[in-house]
C-alpha positions in Angstrom: -4.5 34.2 1.3 -5.1 31.0 -0.7 -4.1 31.0 -4.3 -7.3 30.5 -6.3 -7.3 29.7 -10.0 -10.1 32.0 -11.2 -12.4 31.5 -14.1 -10.6 34.4 -15.7 -7.3 32.7 -15.5 -8.8 29.4 -16.7 -9.9 30.9 -20.0 -6.3 32.0 -20.9 -5.4 30.3 -24.2 -2.8 27.5 -24.0 -0.6 25.9 -26.6 -1.5 22.4 -27.6 0.6 19.6 -29.1 -0.2 20.4 -32.7 0.7 24.1 -32.4 -3.0 25.1 -32.3 -4.4 27.1 -29.3 -6.6 25.2 -26.9 -9.2 26.8 -24.6 -8.8 25.3 -21.0 -11.7 22.9 -20.1 -13.2 23.3 -16.7 -15.3 20.5 -15.3 -18.1 22.3 -13.4 -19.0 21.7 -9.7 -22.1 19.6 -10.5 -22.6 18.5 -6.9 -22.6 21.9 -5.2 -25.9 22.3 -3.3 -26.3 18.6 -3.4 -23.6 16.9 -1.4 -22.2 20.1 0.0 -23.2 23.8 0.0 -22.6 25.9 -3.0 -21.9 29.1 -0.9 -18.1 29.6 -0.8 -18.0 31.2 2.6 -20.3 28.7 4.2 -18.5 25.8 2.5 -15.1 27.0 3.8 -16.5 27.4 7.3 -18.1 23.9 7.2 -15.0 22.1 6.0 -12.8 24.0 8.5 -15.2 23.0 11.3 -14.9 19.3 10.5 -11.1 19.6 10.3 -11.0 21.4 13.6 -12.6 18.3 15.3 -9.3 16.5 14.5 -6.8 19.2 15.1 -4.9 17.0 17.6 -4.5 14.3 15.0 -1.0 13.2 14.0 0.4 14.3 10.6 2.3 11.6 8.8 5.4 12.5 6.7 5.3 8.9 5.4 1.6 9.1 4.3 1.1 7.2 1.0 -2.7 7.1 0.7 -6.0 7.6 2.5 -9.4 6.1 2.1 -12.2 8.6 2.7 -16.0 8.6 2.3 -17.9 10.6 -0.2 -21.4 11.0 1.1 -23.0 14.4 1.9 -20.9 16.4 4.3 -23.6 16.3 6.9 -23.2 12.6 7.2 -19.6 11.8 6.3 -17.7 15.1 6.7 -16.4 14.2 10.2 -15.0 10.9 9.1 -13.4 12.4 6.0 -11.8 15.1 8.0 -10.1 12.5 10.2 -8.2 11.3 7.2 -7.4 14.8 5.7 -5.9 16.0 9.0 -3.2 13.3 8.8 -1.9 15.0 5.6 1.1 17.4 6.1 -0.1 20.4 4.1 3.5 21.7 3.7 4.7 18.6 2.0 5.4 19.4 -1.7 3.4 16.6 -3.3 3.9 16.5 -7.1 0.3 15.3 -7.8 -2.7 13.7 -6.1 -4.3 10.6 -7.6 -8.1 10.5 -7.0 -9.6 7.0 -7.4 -13.2 6.3 -6.9 -16.2 4.3 -8.2 -18.8 5.1 -10.9 -22.3 5.5 -9.6 -23.9 6.0 -13.0 -21.9 4.2 -15.7 -20.6 0.6 -15.9 -17.3 0.8 -17.6 -15.8 -2.7 -17.2 -12.6 -0.8 -16.9 -11.4 2.6 -15.8 -11.7 6.2 -17.0 -9.1 8.8 -16.5 -10.2 12.4 -17.2 -8.0 13.5 -20.0 -10.2 16.3 -21.2 -10.5 18.6 -18.2 -7.8 21.1 -17.3 -9.5 22.1 -14.1 -12.2 20.8 -11.7 -14.3 23.6 -10.3 -15.7 23.9 -6.8 -17.3 26.9 -5.0 -13.8 27.6 -3.6 -12.1 27.9 -7.0 -10.5 25.6 -9.5 -8.2 22.7 -9.0 -5.7 21.9 -11.7 -5.7 18.5 -13.5 -2.4 16.9 -14.4 -3.4 16.3 -18.0 0.1 15.2 -18.9 0.0 12.2 -16.5 -3.7 11.5 -17.4 -2.8 11.4 -21.1 0.2 9.2 -20.4 -1.9 6.7 -18.6 -4.7 6.8 -21.2 -2.1 6.1 -24.0 -0.8 2.9 -22.2 -1.9 -0.2 -24.1 -1.9 -3.8 -22.9 -1.8 -6.5 -25.5 -2.7 -9.0 -22.9 -6.2 -7.5 -22.7 -6.8 -6.4 -26.3 -4.7 -5.3 -29.2 -6.3 -2.0 -29.6 -7.8 -0.7 -26.3 -5.8 1.3 -23.7 -5.9 0.2 -20.1 -7.4 3.5 -19.0 -10.1 4.9 -21.3 -11.8 8.3 -21.2 -15.5 8.1 -20.8 -17.0 11.6 -20.3 -20.2 10.2 -18.8 -18.2 8.5 -16.0 -17.1 12.0 -14.8 -19.8 14.4 -15.7 -22.3 13.6 -12.9 -20.0 11.7 -10.6 -19.7 13.0 -7.0 -17.2 10.6 -5.5 -14.1 12.6 -6.6 -15.6 16.1 -6.6 -16.6 16.0 -2.9 -13.0 15.5 -1.9 -11.8 18.7 -3.5 -13.0 21.3 -0.9 -11.2 19.3 1.8 -8.0 19.4 -0.3 -8.5 23.1 -0.9 -8.9 23.9 2.7 -6.0 21.6 3.7 -3.4 22.9 1.1 -2.4 26.4 0.4 -2.0 25.3 -3.2 -3.6 22.0 -4.1 -1.2 19.8 -6.1 -2.5 18.9 -9.6 -5.0 16.0 -9.5 -5.3 12.8 -11.7 -9.1 11.9 -11.6 -9.7 8.2 -12.2 -13.0 6.3 -12.1 -12.7 2.5 -11.7 -15.6 0.3 -12.6 -14.8 -3.3 -13.3 -14.8 -6.5 -11.3 -12.3 -8.1 -13.7 -9.4 -8.9 -11.3 -6.9 -9.1 -14.2 -7.7 -5.6 -15.3 -7.5 -4.3 -11.7 -4.1 -5.9 -11.3 -2.9 -4.3 -14.6 -4.2 -0.9 -13.4 -2.2 -1.3 -10.2 0.9 -2.2 -12.1 0.6 0.9 -14.2 -0.1 3.1 -11.2 2.7 1.5 -9.1 5.5 3.7 -10.5 3.6 6.8 -9.2 3.0 5.2 -5.8 6.0 6.9 -4.3 6.8 9.6 -1.8 6.2 12.3 -4.5 2.5 11.6 -4.8 -0.6 11.1 -2.6 -3.4 8.7 -3.4 -6.9 9.5 -2.2 -9.3 6.6 -2.5 -13.0 7.5 -2.3 -15.4 5.0 -0.9 -18.4 4.6 1.4 -19.0 1.2 3.0 -22.1 -0.8 3.8 -25.2 0.5 2.0 -28.7 0.3 3.5 -28.7 -2.4 6.2 -29.8 -1.8 9.7 -27.5 0.0 12.1 -26.3 -3.1 13.9 -25.8 -5.1 10.7 -23.8 -2.2 9.2 -21.5 -2.1 12.2 -20.9 -5.9 11.9 -20.3 -5.8 8.2 -18.1 -2.7 8.3 -16.1 -4.2 11.1 -15.4 -7.3 8.9 -14.4 -5.1 5.9 -12.4 -2.7 8.0 -10.3 -5.4 9.6 -9.5 -6.8 6.2 -8.3 -3.5 4.9 -6.2 -3.1 8.1 -4.5 -6.4 7.3 -3.1 -4.9 4.0 -4.0 -8.2 2.3 -6.1 -7.8 -0.8 -7.2 -11.4 -0.7 -8.6 -10.9 2.9 -10.4 -7.8 1.7 -12.0 -9.7 -1.2 -12.9 -12.6 1.1 -14.6 -10.1 3.6 -16.6 -8.6 0.8 -17.8 -12.1 -0.3 -18.5 -13.1 3.4 -20.7 -10.1 3.8 -22.5 -10.8 0.6 -23.3 -14.3 1.8 -24.3 -13.2 5.3 -28.0 -12.7 4.4 -28.2 -9.3 6.0 -31.4 -7.6 4.7 -30.9 -4.7 2.3 -27.1 -4.9 2.3 -26.5 -3.7 -1.3 -22.7 -3.6 -1.0 -20.0 -3.7 1.6 -18.0 -0.9 -0.2 -19.1 1.0 -3.2 -15.5 1.8 -3.9 -14.3 -1.7 -3.6 -12.6 -1.8 -7.0 -10.6 1.3 -6.3 -9.6 -0.1 -2.9 -8.5 -3.4 -4.5 -6.4 -1.4 -6.9 -4.7 0.4 -4.0 -4.2 -2.8 -2.1 -2.6 -4.5 -5.1 0.1 -1.8 -4.9 1.0 -2.6 -1.3 3.9 -4.7 -0.1 5.6 -5.2 3.3 6.9 -1.6 3.3 3.4 -0.3 4.2 1.2 -0.4 7.2 -2.5 0.6 7.5 -4.0 2.7 10.3 -7.7 2.8 10.9 -8.7 6.3 11.8 -12.4 6.5 12.3 -15.8 4.8 11.7 -19.3 6.1 11.8 -22.4 5.4 9.9 -25.3 7.6 9.0 -27.4 6.3 11.9 -24.9 8.0 14.3 -25.9 11.3 12.7 -29.6 11.0 11.9 -30.6 8.6 14.7 -32.4 6.6 12.0 -31.1 3.0 12.5 -33.4 1.3 10.1 -31.4 2.0 6.9 -27.8 3.3 7.1 -24.6 3.8 5.1 -21.2 3.2 6.7 -18.1 5.4 6.6 -14.5 4.4 7.3 -11.3 6.4 7.1 -7.8 4.8 6.8 -4.3 6.0 6.4 -1.6 4.0 4.5 1.9 4.7 5.7 5.3 3.8 4.3 7.4 2.0 6.9 10.6 3.9 7.8 12.9 0.9 7.4 15.9 3.1 6.8 15.8 4.1 10.4 16.6 0.5 11.5 20.2 0.0 12.5 22.3 -2.3 14.7 25.1 -1.2 16.8 28.3 -3.2 17.3 27.0 -4.2 20.7 23.7 -5.3 19.2 25.5 -7.6 16.8 27.7 -9.0 19.5 24.6 -9.8 21.6 22.9 -11.5 18.7 25.9 -13.7 18.0 26.0 -14.6 21.7 22.2 -15.5 21.5 22.8 -17.7 18.5 25.8 -19.5 20.0 24.0 -20.0 23.3 20.9 -21.4 21.5 23.1 -24.0 19.7 25.0 -24.9 22.8 21.9 -25.3 24.9 20.4 -27.7 22.3 23.6 -29.8 22.4 23.1 -30.0 26.1 19.5 -31.0 25.7 18.3 -27.8 27.4 14.8 -26.6 26.3 14.6 -23.4 24.3 14.3 -20.5 26.7 13.9 -16.7 26.5 17.2 -14.8 26.3 18.9 -14.5 29.6 20.5 -11.2 28.6 19.2 -8.5 30.9 17.7 -5.3 29.4 17.7 -6.3 25.8 18.1 -3.2 23.5 14.9 -2.1 21.7 16.5 -2.9 18.3 16.7 -6.6 19.3 13.1 -6.6 20.3 12.1 -5.2 16.8 10.1 -7.6 14.6 12.0 -8.5 11.5 13.2 -11.4 9.5 16.7 -13.0 9.8 18.9 -15.8 8.4 21.6 -17.6 10.4 24.4 -19.3 8.4 27.0 -21.6 9.9 30.4 -22.1 8.3 33.1 -24.6 9.2 36.6 -24.0 7.9 35.1 -21.7 5.3 32.5 -24.2 4.0 28.7 -23.8 4.6 27.5 -26.1 7.4 23.9 -24.9 7.6 21.6 -22.0 6.8 18.0 -21.4 7.8 16.0 -18.2 7.9 12.6 -16.6 8.5 11.1 -13.8 6.4 8.2 -12.8 8.5 8.0 -9.6 10.6 6.0 -11.3 13.3 8.5 -12.3 16.0 11.1 -10.2 17.9 14.6 -10.3 16.3 16.3 -12.0 19.3 13.8 -14.8 19.3 14.2 -15.3 15.5 18.0 -15.5 15.8 17.8 -18.0 18.6 15.3 -20.2 16.7 17.1 -20.0 13.3 20.5 -20.8 14.9 19.0 -24.0 16.3 17.4 -24.8 12.9 20.6 -24.1 11.0 22.6 -26.4 13.3 20.1 -29.3 13.5 17.4 -29.0 10.9 19.0 -28.1 7.6 18.2 -31.2 5.5 21.4 -30.7 3.4 23.7 -31.4 6.4 23.9 -33.8 9.3 23.2 -32.2 12.7 26.0 -30.3 14.3 27.9 -32.2 17.0 29.5 -31.0 20.2 33.0 -31.5 18.7 32.3 -29.1 15.9 31.1 -26.2 18.1 34.5 -24.5 18.4 35.1 -24.7 14.7 31.8 -23.0 13.7 31.6 -19.4 12.4 28.2 -17.8 12.8 26.9 -15.3 10.2 23.7 -13.5 10.8 21.7 -11.6 8.2 19.0 -9.3 9.5 16.5 -8.6 6.7 14.8 -5.3 5.9 11.1 -5.5 4.8 10.6 -7.0 1.4 9.1 -5.0 -1.5 7.5 -6.2 -4.7 9.3 -5.4 -8.0 7.9 -5.6 -11.5 11.1 -6.0 -13.5 14.8 -6.9 -13.0 15.6 -3.2 -13.6 14.7 -2.7 -9.9 17.0 -5.5 -8.7 20.6 -4.5 -7.7 23.0 -7.4 -7.7 25.2 -7.6 -4.5 22.9 -5.1 -2.8 19.5 -6.9 -2.9 18.4 -10.4 -2.0 15.8 -11.9 -4.2 12.7 -13.8 -3.1 10.6 -15.6 -5.8 7.1 -16.9 -5.2 4.6 -18.7 -7.4 1.7 -20.6 -6.0 3.0 -22.8 -3.1 6.6 -22.7 -4.4 9.2 -20.1 -3.2 12.9 -19.6 -2.9 15.4 -17.0 -2.0 19.1 -16.0 -2.3 20.6 -13.6 0.2 22.4 -10.6 -1.2 25.8 -12.0 -0.2 25.4 -15.1 -2.4 26.2 -12.8 -5.4 29.7 -12.3 -3.8 30.4 -16.0 -3.9 29.5 -16.7 -7.6 30.2 -15.1 -10.9 26.7 -14.7 -12.2 24.9 -12.0 -14.1 21.8 -10.5 -12.6 19.6 -12.7 -14.8 21.6 -15.8 -14.0 21.3 -15.0 -10.3 17.5 -14.9 -10.5 17.3 -17.9 -12.8 19.4 -20.0 -10.5 17.1 -19.0 -7.6 14.0 -19.9 -9.6 15.5 -23.3 -10.6 17.6 -24.3 -7.6 15.6 -22.8 -4.8 12.0 -22.4 -5.9 11.9 -25.4 -8.2 10.2 -23.4 -10.9 12.7 -24.0 -13.7 15.3 -21.7 -15.3 12.7 -19.2 -16.6 10.2 -19.7 -13.9 10.8 -16.3 -12.4 9.3 -14.6 -15.5 5.7 -15.1 -14.4 6.3 -15.4 -10.7 6.1 -12.7 -8.0 9.5 -11.1 -7.4 10.5 -9.4 -4.1 13.8 -7.7 -3.1 15.2 -7.0 0.3 18.4 -5.8 1.9 20.4 -7.5 4.7 22.5 -6.3 7.6 25.2 -9.0 7.6 27.7 -9.7 10.3 
């Protein structure tokens, strides 16, 4: 039987910070009998029926976030269920962050509910993680103002809002015990504020927590126009690139589609989520429908998408001794073929291992008598590893502008070092950078530069000197240029 926090339990007196007693505050189910039925038995049956439609869906152990709709269950319950069924209900999440838009109040910011101890639904009460909510609301940002916290609490933003409440019955039917929630309403188009919100939420964006982003998509165009606009928006979300998503929103706004009020009512919550992403994440589109698929009224519809955001399991990637031997053979053959004026050709090694067909970045370094003779690399995860190694070996031998091209006479004296790179991840401070273990990649505007992890073994620099040299010598940003640049770390399998 599910553990339900009853009203009786909710009125038990709790200790507050000042030693006084505090009566638990329960945010009532204001949307029952509006967006979903208020009858507990009927509601339980309805949600279970939607979930059952996706019972064959895969559950993702590496699930980081979902985007789900928030319309009435009759219209969007099926699409919402496609996302909730990807959650492993036995995974012990510490908390669930609920992010959604405000349909009633313009905040020019965000409101985290620091007052409620519980959110009520006809199925019982869901606990709020007030400690985390208060911690967020007490975070100040002098770059915005000297006195205002980044996350405010505006009661009106939560009192009548449906976008978070309608998610709770799905969570209650999916989990035996729903992890505590952190309810956040985001309502601002100030990109600087959204970026700061993402920075403050990023420490929580880990395997302990789940993020649920509440958003419907196109509002009120015709059926065909909705399908076209929602396809554009959906593909941008799948890219994982926040700039592509913003561009898609703007493209739809300029399209001239009649009655298209918005491409995504939760666009600011989606932007906040996407600002937390890096190369360690992939996006899976789960389902799309619009209200016309349910009502058969194609004259004025609302679109519904569901997405899952997954953490890449990079730790599973390894190279065997044979893999490494083959890659060195590929690199040497590529250089030799170029010296013999043979065109670049696919690897002639039969039955290449799957690991060598994986798409990841790599650097190839050439040394002669212990001195660097060339080094070129590629960060992207868009080309199979064996092809990248062949290409970078040729580039290191003949295209590194610091050295003359390698000659045939030097070939026997060359040592080849290959660094296969793990996916990069964004860091917010040098505390996350481990000297000797991580490589650093610095990017600002059109300038960028990197040092591989093993560079730290060759110099006697501190962590800050390592990053400063990279900013100055590699990215051309100056000694302190890294301080307002984007910083990424990665690891390398070196052989």
